[in-house]
HTML snippet that shows the backbone in 3Dmol.js (N, CA, C, O; Angstrom):
<script src="https://3Dmol.org/build/3Dmol-min.js"></script>
<div id="view" style="width:600px;height:400px;position:relative"></div>
<script>
const pdb = `
ATOM      1  N   MET A   1       0.855  -1.173   0.000  1.00  0.00           N
ATOM      2  CA  MET A   1       0.000   0.000   0.000  1.00  0.00           C
ATOM      3  C   MET A   1       0.898   1.232   0.000  1.00  0.00           C
ATOM      4  O   MET A   1       1.833   1.317   0.797  1.00  0.00           O
ATOM      5  N   PRO A   2       0.626   2.181  -0.880  1.00  0.00           N
ATOM      6  CA  PRO A   2       1.443   3.400  -0.914  1.00  0.00           C
ATOM      7  C   PRO A   2       1.403   4.148   0.423  1.00  0.00           C
ATOM      8  O   PRO A   2       0.384   4.163   1.113  1.00  0.00           O
ATOM      9  N   GLU A   3       2.510   4.752   0.763  1.00  0.00           N
ATOM     10  CA  GLU A   3       2.641   5.437   2.054  1.00  0.00           C
ATOM     11  C   GLU A   3       1.588   6.532   2.233  1.00  0.00           C
ATOM     12  O   GLU A   3       1.071   6.706   3.336  1.00  0.00           O
ATOM     13  N   GLU A   4       1.261   7.271   1.172  1.00  0.00           N
ATOM     14  CA  GLU A   4       0.283   8.360   1.301  1.00  0.00           C
ATOM     15  C   GLU A   4      -1.095   7.816   1.691  1.00  0.00           C
ATOM     16  O   GLU A   4      -1.812   8.439   2.475  1.00  0.00           O
ATOM     17  N   PHE A   5      -1.462   6.654   1.143  1.00  0.00           N
ATOM     18  CA  PHE A   5      -2.745   6.040   1.497  1.00  0.00           C
ATOM     19  C   PHE A   5      -2.704   5.492   2.914  1.00  0.00           C
ATOM     20  O   PHE A   5      -3.678   5.599   3.660  1.00  0.00           O
ATOM     21  N   ARG A   6      -1.579   4.906   3.279  1.00  0.00           N
ATOM     22  CA  ARG A   6      -1.432   4.365   4.639  1.00  0.00           C
ATOM     23  C   ARG A   6      -1.557   5.479   5.667  1.00  0.00           C
ATOM     24  O   ARG A   6      -2.214   5.304   6.694  1.00  0.00           O
ATOM     25  N   SER A   7      -0.940   6.615   5.405  1.00  0.00           N
ATOM     26  CA  SER A   7      -1.019   7.749   6.332  1.00  0.00           C
ATOM     27  C   SER A   7      -2.451   8.260   6.451  1.00  0.00           C
ATOM     28  O   SER A   7      -2.930   8.544   7.549  1.00  0.00           O
ATOM     29  N   GLU A   8      -3.119   8.371   5.322  1.00  0.00           N
ATOM     30  CA  GLU A   8      -4.508   8.839   5.343  1.00  0.00           C
ATOM     31  C   GLU A   8      -5.405   7.842   6.082  1.00  0.00           C
ATOM     32  O   GLU A   8      -6.261   8.236   6.875  1.00  0.00           O
ATOM     33  N   LEU A   9      -5.202   6.567   5.819  1.00  0.00           N
ATOM     34  CA  LEU A   9      -5.976   5.531   6.494  1.00  0.00           C
ATOM     35  C   LEU A   9      -5.712   5.553   7.996  1.00  0.00           C
ATOM     36  O   LEU A   9      -6.645   5.426   8.789  1.00  0.00           O
ATOM     37  N   ASP A  10      -4.464   5.711   8.389  1.00  0.00           N
ATOM     38  CA  ASP A  10      -4.120   5.797   9.807  1.00  0.00           C
ATOM     39  C   ASP A  10      -4.825   6.972  10.484  1.00  0.00           C
ATOM     40  O   ASP A  10      -5.330   6.845  11.599  1.00  0.00           O
ATOM     41  N   GLU A  11      -4.854   8.111   9.799  1.00  0.00           N
ATOM     42  CA  GLU A  11      -5.502   9.298  10.365  1.00  0.00           C
ATOM     43  C   GLU A  11      -7.016   9.074  10.524  1.00  0.00           C
ATOM     44  O   GLU A  11      -7.602   9.431  11.546  1.00  0.00           O
ATOM     45  N   ILE A  12      -7.623   8.489   9.518  1.00  0.00           N
ATOM     46  CA  ILE A  12      -9.058   8.210   9.585  1.00  0.00           C
ATOM     47  C   ILE A  12      -9.349   7.209  10.696  1.00  0.00           C
ATOM     48  O   ILE A  12     -10.316   7.364  11.443  1.00  0.00           O
ATOM     49  N   MET A  13      -8.511   6.183  10.803  1.00  0.00           N
ATOM     50  CA  MET A  13      -8.688   5.188  11.880  1.00  0.00           C
ATOM     51  C   MET A  13      -8.586   5.843  13.255  1.00  0.00           C
ATOM     52  O   MET A  13      -9.385   5.549  14.145  1.00  0.00           O
ATOM     53  N   ARG A  14      -7.613   6.726  13.431  1.00  0.00           N
ATOM     54  CA  ARG A  14      -7.470   7.415  14.722  1.00  0.00           C
ATOM     55  C   ARG A  14      -8.705   8.241  15.037  1.00  0.00           C
ATOM     56  O   ARG A  14      -9.201   8.217  16.163  1.00  0.00           O
ATOM     57  N   ASP A  15      -9.204   8.971  14.047  1.00  0.00           N
ATOM     58  CA  ASP A  15     -10.406   9.786  14.252  1.00  0.00           C
ATOM     59  C   ASP A  15     -11.612   8.911  14.597  1.00  0.00           C
ATOM     60  O   ASP A  15     -12.379   9.225  15.506  1.00  0.00           O
ATOM     61  N   LEU A  16     -11.765   7.824  13.868  1.00  0.00           N
ATOM     62  CA  LEU A  16     -12.881   6.912  14.101  1.00  0.00           C
ATOM     63  C   LEU A  16     -12.805   6.297  15.496  1.00  0.00           C
ATOM     64  O   LEU A  16     -13.803   6.244  16.215  1.00  0.00           O
ATOM     65  N   LEU A  17     -11.615   5.835  15.870  1.00  0.00           N
ATOM     66  CA  LEU A  17     -11.458   5.215  17.180  1.00  0.00           C
ATOM     67  C   LEU A  17     -11.666   6.213  18.310  1.00  0.00           C
ATOM     68  O   LEU A  17     -12.236   5.863  19.343  1.00  0.00           O
ATOM     69  N   THR A  18     -11.215   7.447  18.131  1.00  0.00           N
ATOM     70  CA  THR A  18     -11.416   8.479  19.146  1.00  0.00           C
ATOM     71  C   THR A  18     -12.900   8.773  19.318  1.00  0.00           C
ATOM     72  O   THR A  18     -13.397   8.838  20.443  1.00  0.00           O
ATOM     73  N   SER A  19     -13.606   8.949  18.209  1.00  0.00           N
ATOM     74  CA  SER A  19     -15.047   9.212  18.274  1.00  0.00           C
ATOM     75  C   SER A  19     -15.799   8.043  18.903  1.00  0.00           C
ATOM     76  O   SER A  19     -16.696   8.240  19.722  1.00  0.00           O
ATOM     77  N   ALA A  20     -15.429   6.841  18.518  1.00  0.00           N
ATOM     78  CA  ALA A  20     -16.088   5.661  19.073  1.00  0.00           C
ATOM     79  C   ALA A  20     -15.811   5.523  20.568  1.00  0.00           C
ATOM     80  O   ALA A  20     -16.689   5.123  21.332  1.00  0.00           O
ATOM     81  N   GLN A  21     -14.600   5.854  20.977  1.00  0.00           N
ATOM     82  CA  GLN A  21     -14.262   5.784  22.397  1.00  0.00           C
ATOM     83  C   GLN A  21     -15.092   6.786  23.197  1.00  0.00           C
ATOM     84  O   GLN A  21     -15.581   6.465  24.280  1.00  0.00           O
ATOM     85  N   GLU A  22     -15.251   7.986  22.671  1.00  0.00           N
ATOM     86  CA  GLU A  22     -16.062   8.992  23.349  1.00  0.00           C
ATOM     87  C   GLU A  22     -17.517   8.543  23.435  1.00  0.00           C
ATOM     88  O   GLU A  22     -18.166   8.718  24.466  1.00  0.00           O
ATOM     89  N   LEU A  23     -18.023   7.963  22.351  1.00  0.00           N
ATOM     90  CA  LEU A  23     -19.385   7.450  22.352  1.00  0.00           C
ATOM     91  C   LEU A  23     -19.527   6.294  23.341  1.00  0.00           C
ATOM     92  O   LEU A  23     -20.535   6.193  24.040  1.00  0.00           O
ATOM     93  N   ALA A  24     -18.529   5.429  23.399  1.00  0.00           N
ATOM     94  CA  ALA A  24     -18.563   4.303  24.336  1.00  0.00           C
ATOM     95  C   ALA A  24     -18.594   4.781  25.777  1.00  0.00           C
ATOM     96  O   ALA A  24     -19.300   4.197  26.599  1.00  0.00           O
ATOM     97  N   PHE A  25     -17.845   5.830  26.104  1.00  0.00           N
ATOM     98  CA  PHE A  25     -17.885   6.376  27.452  1.00  0.00           C
ATOM     99  C   PHE A  25     -19.281   6.872  27.790  1.00  0.00           C
ATOM    100  O   PHE A  25     -19.799   6.608  28.875  1.00  0.00           O
ATOM    101  N   GLU A  26     -19.885   7.590  26.854  1.00  0.00           N
ATOM    102  CA  GLU A  26     -21.241   8.101  27.081  1.00  0.00           C
ATOM    103  C   GLU A  26     -22.233   6.944  27.218  1.00  0.00           C
ATOM    104  O   GLU A  26     -23.090   6.950  28.101  1.00  0.00           O
ATOM    105  N   TYR A  27     -22.106   5.963  26.342  1.00  0.00           N
ATOM    106  CA  TYR A  27     -23.007   4.799  26.363  1.00  0.00           C
ATOM    107  C   TYR A  27     -22.887   4.035  27.676  1.00  0.00           C
ATOM    108  O   TYR A  27     -23.892   3.658  28.280  1.00  0.00           O
ATOM    109  N   SER A  28     -21.662   3.812  28.107  1.00  0.00           N
ATOM    110  CA  SER A  28     -21.449   2.992  29.305  1.00  0.00           C
ATOM    111  C   SER A  28     -21.840   3.700  30.593  1.00  0.00           C
ATOM    112  O   SER A  28     -22.051   3.042  31.612  1.00  0.00           O
ATOM    113  N   THR A  29     -21.939   5.008  30.573  1.00  0.00           N
ATOM    114  CA  THR A  29     -22.319   5.747  31.788  1.00  0.00           C
ATOM    115  C   THR A  29     -23.758   6.244  31.725  1.00  0.00           C
ATOM    116  O   THR A  29     -24.198   6.995  32.595  1.00  0.00           O
ATOM    117  N   LEU A  30     -24.486   5.829  30.703  1.00  0.00           N
ATOM    118  CA  LEU A  30     -25.866   6.258  30.544  1.00  0.00           C
ATOM    119  C   LEU A  30     -26.744   5.592  31.595  1.00  0.00           C
ATOM    120  O   LEU A  30     -26.722   4.370  31.748  1.00  0.00           O
ATOM    121  N   ASP A  31     -27.511   6.393  32.315  1.00  0.00           N
ATOM    122  CA  ASP A  31     -28.434   5.876  33.320  1.00  0.00           C
ATOM    123  C   ASP A  31     -29.850   5.932  32.750  1.00  0.00           C
ATOM    124  O   ASP A  31     -30.559   6.928  32.893  1.00  0.00           O
ATOM    125  N   CYS A  32     -30.233   4.855  32.113  1.00  0.00           N
ATOM    126  CA  CYS A  32     -31.552   4.790  31.489  1.00  0.00           C
ATOM    127  C   CYS A  32     -32.108   3.386  31.720  1.00  0.00           C
ATOM    128  O   CYS A  32     -31.470   2.387  31.389  1.00  0.00           O
ATOM    129  N   SER A  33     -33.283   3.331  32.283  1.00  0.00           N
ATOM    130  CA  SER A  33     -33.884   2.024  32.578  1.00  0.00           C
ATOM    131  C   SER A  33     -34.336   1.293  31.306  1.00  0.00           C
ATOM    132  O   SER A  33     -34.574   0.085  31.342  1.00  0.00           O
ATOM    133  N   LYS A  34     -34.455   2.007  30.195  1.00  0.00           N
ATOM    134  CA  LYS A  34     -34.925   1.398  28.951  1.00  0.00           C
ATOM    135  C   LYS A  34     -33.818   1.286  27.907  1.00  0.00           C
ATOM    136  O   LYS A  34     -34.098   1.225  26.709  1.00  0.00           O
ATOM    137  N   ILE A  35     -32.565   1.260  28.355  1.00  0.00           N
ATOM    138  CA  ILE A  35     -31.454   1.247  27.396  1.00  0.00           C
ATOM    139  C   ILE A  35     -31.487   0.027  26.470  1.00  0.00           C
ATOM    140  O   ILE A  35     -31.077   0.116  25.312  1.00  0.00           O
ATOM    141  N   LEU A  36     -31.970  -1.099  26.970  1.00  0.00           N
ATOM    142  CA  LEU A  36     -32.015  -2.299  26.145  1.00  0.00           C
ATOM    143  C   LEU A  36     -33.053  -2.187  25.025  1.00  0.00           C
ATOM    144  O   LEU A  36     -32.989  -2.927  24.044  1.00  0.00           O
ATOM    145  N   ASP A  37     -33.997  -1.275  25.167  1.00  0.00           N
ATOM    146  CA  ASP A  37     -35.020  -1.062  24.147  1.00  0.00           C
ATOM    147  C   ASP A  37     -34.700   0.101  23.216  1.00  0.00           C
ATOM    148  O   ASP A  37     -35.458   0.380  22.286  1.00  0.00           O
ATOM    149  N   CYS A  38     -33.607   0.766  23.455  1.00  0.00           N
ATOM    150  CA  CYS A  38     -33.266   1.981  22.718  1.00  0.00           C
ATOM    151  C   CYS A  38     -32.539   1.628  21.408  1.00  0.00           C
ATOM    152  O   CYS A  38     -31.462   1.032  21.447  1.00  0.00           O
ATOM    153  N   PRO A  39     -33.117   1.989  20.249  1.00  0.00           N
ATOM    154  CA  PRO A  39     -32.464   1.692  18.973  1.00  0.00           C
ATOM    155  C   PRO A  39     -31.090   2.348  18.843  1.00  0.00           C
ATOM    156  O   PRO A  39     -30.181   1.758  18.260  1.00  0.00           O
ATOM    157  N   LEU A  40     -30.929   3.546  19.370  1.00  0.00           N
ATOM    158  CA  LEU A  40     -29.636   4.223  19.306  1.00  0.00           C
ATOM    159  C   LEU A  40     -28.581   3.449  20.099  1.00  0.00           C
ATOM    160  O   LEU A  40     -27.443   3.300  19.652  1.00  0.00           O
ATOM    161  N   ALA A  41     -28.959   2.970  21.255  1.00  0.00           N
ATOM    162  CA  ALA A  41     -28.028   2.192  22.075  1.00  0.00           C
ATOM    163  C   ALA A  41     -27.666   0.881  21.388  1.00  0.00           C
ATOM    164  O   ALA A  41     -26.511   0.456  21.429  1.00  0.00           O
ATOM    165  N   GLN A  42     -28.643   0.241  20.758  1.00  0.00           N
ATOM    166  CA  GLN A  42     -28.375  -1.017  20.059  1.00  0.00           C
ATOM    167  C   GLN A  42     -27.434  -0.795  18.876  1.00  0.00           C
ATOM    168  O   GLN A  42     -26.507  -1.578  18.668  1.00  0.00           O
ATOM    169  N   LYS A  43     -27.664   0.260  18.106  1.00  0.00           N
ATOM    170  CA  LYS A  43     -26.785   0.568  16.970  1.00  0.00           C
ATOM    171  C   LYS A  43     -25.390   0.955  17.451  1.00  0.00           C
ATOM    172  O   LYS A  43     -24.396   0.625  16.805  1.00  0.00           O
ATOM    173  N   SER A  44     -25.315   1.648  18.575  1.00  0.00           N
ATOM    174  CA  SER A  44     -24.010   2.010  19.136  1.00  0.00           C
ATOM    175  C   SER A  44     -23.231   0.758  19.489  1.00  0.00           C
ATOM    176  O   SER A  44     -22.035   0.664  19.212  1.00  0.00           O
ATOM    177  N   LYS A  45     -23.901  -0.191  20.093  1.00  0.00           N
ATOM    178  CA  LYS A  45     -23.245  -1.448  20.475  1.00  0.00           C
ATOM    179  C   LYS A  45     -22.743  -2.196  19.233  1.00  0.00           C
ATOM    180  O   LYS A  45     -21.641  -2.746  19.244  1.00  0.00           O
ATOM    181  N   GLU A  46     -23.546  -2.217  18.170  1.00  0.00           N
ATOM    182  CA  GLU A  46     -23.119  -2.843  16.919  1.00  0.00           C
ATOM    183  C   GLU A  46     -21.882  -2.132  16.355  1.00  0.00           C
ATOM    184  O   GLU A  46     -20.945  -2.775  15.882  1.00  0.00           O
ATOM    185  N   LEU A  47     -21.899  -0.807  16.413  1.00  0.00           N
ATOM    186  CA  LEU A  47     -20.765  -0.018  15.938  1.00  0.00           C
ATOM    187  C   LEU A  47     -19.499  -0.354  16.727  1.00  0.00           C
ATOM    188  O   LEU A  47     -18.430  -0.516  16.138  1.00  0.00           O
ATOM    189  N   PHE A  48     -19.610  -0.459  18.041  1.00  0.00           N
ATOM    190  CA  PHE A  48     -18.447  -0.771  18.879  1.00  0.00           C
ATOM    191  C   PHE A  48     -17.867  -2.138  18.512  1.00  0.00           C
ATOM    192  O   PHE A  48     -16.649  -2.309  18.466  1.00  0.00           O
ATOM    193  N   LYS A  49     -18.733  -3.092  18.254  1.00  0.00           N
ATOM    194  CA  LYS A  49     -18.259  -4.429  17.872  1.00  0.00           C
ATOM    195  C   LYS A  49     -17.516  -4.377  16.537  1.00  0.00           C
ATOM    196  O   LYS A  49     -16.467  -5.001  16.378  1.00  0.00           O
ATOM    197  N   CYS A  50     -18.060  -3.639  15.596  1.00  0.00           N
ATOM    198  CA  CYS A  50     -17.429  -3.509  14.278  1.00  0.00           C
ATOM    199  C   CYS A  50     -16.073  -2.811  14.391  1.00  0.00           C
ATOM    200  O   CYS A  50     -15.098  -3.237  13.771  1.00  0.00           O
ATOM    201  N   ILE A  51     -16.016  -1.756  15.169  1.00  0.00           N
ATOM    202  CA  ILE A  51     -14.759  -1.019  15.340  1.00  0.00           C
ATOM    203  C   ILE A  51     -13.730  -1.879  16.069  1.00  0.00           C
ATOM    204  O   ILE A  51     -12.536  -1.798  15.781  1.00  0.00           O
ATOM    205  N   LYS A  52     -14.183  -2.689  16.999  1.00  0.00           N
ATOM    206  CA  LYS A  52     -13.260  -3.597  17.691  1.00  0.00           C
ATOM    207  C   LYS A  52     -12.627  -4.565  16.690  1.00  0.00           C
ATOM    208  O   LYS A  52     -11.421  -4.806  16.733  1.00  0.00           O
ATOM    209  N   ARG A  53     -13.442  -5.116  15.793  1.00  0.00           N
ATOM    210  CA  ARG A  53     -12.907  -6.016  14.762  1.00  0.00           C
ATOM    211  C   ARG A  53     -11.943  -5.284  13.843  1.00  0.00           C
ATOM    212  O   ARG A  53     -10.883  -5.810  13.506  1.00  0.00           O
ATOM    213  N   LEU A  54     -12.305  -4.078  13.438  1.00  0.00           N
ATOM    214  CA  LEU A  54     -11.455  -3.266  12.573  1.00  0.00           C
ATOM    215  C   LEU A  54     -10.113  -2.982  13.247  1.00  0.00           C
ATOM    216  O   LEU A  54      -9.062  -3.052  12.608  1.00  0.00           O
ATOM    217  N   ASN A  55     -10.155  -2.665  14.522  1.00  0.00           N
ATOM    218  CA  ASN A  55      -8.929  -2.387  15.273  1.00  0.00           C
ATOM    219  C   ASN A  55      -8.049  -3.636  15.370  1.00  0.00           C
ATOM    220  O   ASN A  55      -6.825  -3.543  15.280  1.00  0.00           O
ATOM    221  N   GLU A  56      -8.664  -4.788  15.552  1.00  0.00           N
ATOM    222  CA  GLU A  56      -7.896  -6.037  15.629  1.00  0.00           C
ATOM    223  C   GLU A  56      -7.204  -6.329  14.296  1.00  0.00           C
ATOM    224  O   GLU A  56      -6.051  -6.759  14.279  1.00  0.00           O
ATOM    225  N   VAL A  57      -7.894  -6.099  13.194  1.00  0.00           N
ATOM    226  CA  VAL A  57      -7.291  -6.301  11.867  1.00  0.00           C
ATOM    227  C   VAL A  57      -6.151  -5.303  11.657  1.00  0.00           C
ATOM    228  O   VAL A  57      -5.089  -5.669  11.154  1.00  0.00           O
ATOM    229  N   ALA A  58      -6.370  -4.045  12.042  1.00  0.00           N
ATOM    230  CA  ALA A  58      -5.339  -3.020  11.869  1.00  0.00           C
ATOM    231  C   ALA A  58      -4.077  -3.382  12.663  1.00  0.00           C
ATOM    232  O   ALA A  58      -2.962  -3.152  12.195  1.00  0.00           O
ATOM    233  N   LYS A  59      -4.253  -3.942  13.853  1.00  0.00           N
ATOM    234  CA  LYS A  59      -3.089  -4.363  14.653  1.00  0.00           C
ATOM    235  C   LYS A  59      -2.302  -5.455  13.944  1.00  0.00           C
ATOM    236  O   LYS A  59      -1.071  -5.460  13.971  1.00  0.00           O
ATOM    237  N   ARG A  60      -3.017  -6.380  13.309  1.00  0.00           N
ATOM    238  CA  ARG A  60      -2.329  -7.464  12.592  1.00  0.00           C
ATOM    239  C   ARG A  60      -1.588  -6.945  11.369  1.00  0.00           C
ATOM    240  O   ARG A  60      -0.552  -7.492  10.991  1.00  0.00           O
ATOM    241  N   LEU A  61      -2.118  -5.880  10.741  1.00  0.00           N
ATOM    242  CA  LEU A  61      -1.490  -5.331   9.541  1.00  0.00           C
ATOM    243  C   LEU A  61      -0.335  -4.391   9.854  1.00  0.00           C
ATOM    244  O   LEU A  61       0.518  -4.152   8.999  1.00  0.00           O
ATOM    245  N   ALA A  62      -0.301  -3.857  11.064  1.00  0.00           N
ATOM    246  CA  ALA A  62       0.748  -2.901  11.436  1.00  0.00           C
ATOM    247  C   ALA A  62       2.099  -3.601  11.438  1.00  0.00           C
ATOM    248  O   ALA A  62       2.215  -4.750  11.864  1.00  0.00           O
ATOM    249  N   PRO A  63       3.116  -2.898  10.959  1.00  0.00           N
ATOM    250  CA  PRO A  63       4.451  -3.512  10.982  1.00  0.00           C
ATOM    251  C   PRO A  63       4.913  -3.736  12.418  1.00  0.00           C
ATOM    252  O   PRO A  63       4.676  -2.917  13.306  1.00  0.00           O
ATOM    253  N   ARG A  64       5.556  -4.831  12.609  1.00  0.00           N
ATOM    254  CA  ARG A  64       6.084  -5.164  13.939  1.00  0.00           C
ATOM    255  C   ARG A  64       7.283  -4.282  14.245  1.00  0.00           C
ATOM    256  O   ARG A  64       8.118  -4.053  13.370  1.00  0.00           O
ATOM    257  N   PRO A  65       7.385  -3.781  15.483  1.00  0.00           N
ATOM    258  CA  PRO A  65       8.564  -3.004  15.840  1.00  0.00           C
ATOM    259  C   PRO A  65       9.803  -3.907  15.845  1.00  0.00           C
ATOM    260  O   PRO A  65       9.728  -5.092  16.169  1.00  0.00           O
ATOM    261  N   ALA A  66      10.907  -3.331  15.488  1.00  0.00           N
ATOM    262  CA  ALA A  66      12.148  -4.095  15.478  1.00  0.00           C
ATOM    263  C   ALA A  66      12.488  -4.535  16.886  1.00  0.00           C
ATOM    264  O   ALA A  66      12.298  -3.790  17.847  1.00  0.00           O
ATOM    265  N   GLN A  67      12.986  -5.739  16.998  1.00  0.00           N
ATOM    266  CA  GLN A  67      13.370  -6.248  18.319  1.00  0.00           C
ATOM    267  C   GLN A  67      14.661  -5.587  18.741  1.00  0.00           C
ATOM    268  O   GLN A  67      15.596  -5.429  17.955  1.00  0.00           O
ATOM    269  N   VAL A  68      14.686  -5.209  19.988  1.00  0.00           N
ATOM    270  CA  VAL A  68      15.877  -4.578  20.529  1.00  0.00           C
ATOM    271  C   VAL A  68      16.734  -5.660  21.163  1.00  0.00           C
ATOM    272  O   VAL A  68      16.255  -6.469  21.957  1.00  0.00           O
ATOM    273  N   THR A  69      18.002  -5.659  20.802  1.00  0.00           N
ATOM    274  CA  THR A  69      18.929  -6.586  21.438  1.00  0.00           C
ATOM    275  C   THR A  69      19.967  -5.789  22.190  1.00  0.00           C
ATOM    276  O   THR A  69      20.471  -4.776  21.705  1.00  0.00           O
ATOM    277  N   TYR A  70      20.270  -6.244  23.344  1.00  0.00           N
ATOM    278  CA  TYR A  70      21.239  -5.559  24.178  1.00  0.00           C
ATOM    279  C   TYR A  70      22.549  -6.330  24.170  1.00  0.00           C
ATOM    280  O   TYR A  70      22.617  -7.468  24.635  1.00  0.00           O
ATOM    281  N   THR A  71      23.552  -5.719  23.656  1.00  0.00           N
ATOM    282  CA  THR A  71      24.879  -6.345  23.616  1.00  0.00           C
ATOM    283  C   THR A  71      25.889  -5.389  24.215  1.00  0.00           C
ATOM    284  O   THR A  71      25.727  -4.169  24.193  1.00  0.00           O
ATOM    285  N   ARG A  72      26.914  -5.976  24.737  1.00  0.00           N
ATOM    286  CA  ARG A  72      28.000  -5.158  25.303  1.00  0.00           C
ATOM    287  C   ARG A  72      29.253  -5.388  24.550  1.00  0.00           C
ATOM    288  O   ARG A  72      30.283  -4.794  24.869  1.00  0.00           O
TER     289      ARG A  72
END
`;
const viewer = $3Dmol.createViewer("view");
viewer.addModel(pdb, "pdb");
viewer.setStyle({}, {cartoon: {color: "spectrum"}});
viewer.zoomTo();
viewer.render();
</script>
């Protein structure tokens, strides 16, 4: 993948993950007795699952950091 596309994809992923994290905080602290019946809450949960899968794939695609060896 060309570096320019990788950089753009990385930026979009960061923005998406940040927004999803903020939404997850709001969702998880919501005090609503009918949250299980709320379509917005259900769609949010689906979104979190999808983003979790996307993040797992992105981790597998990321280049591994070079191993550090200590020699004297």
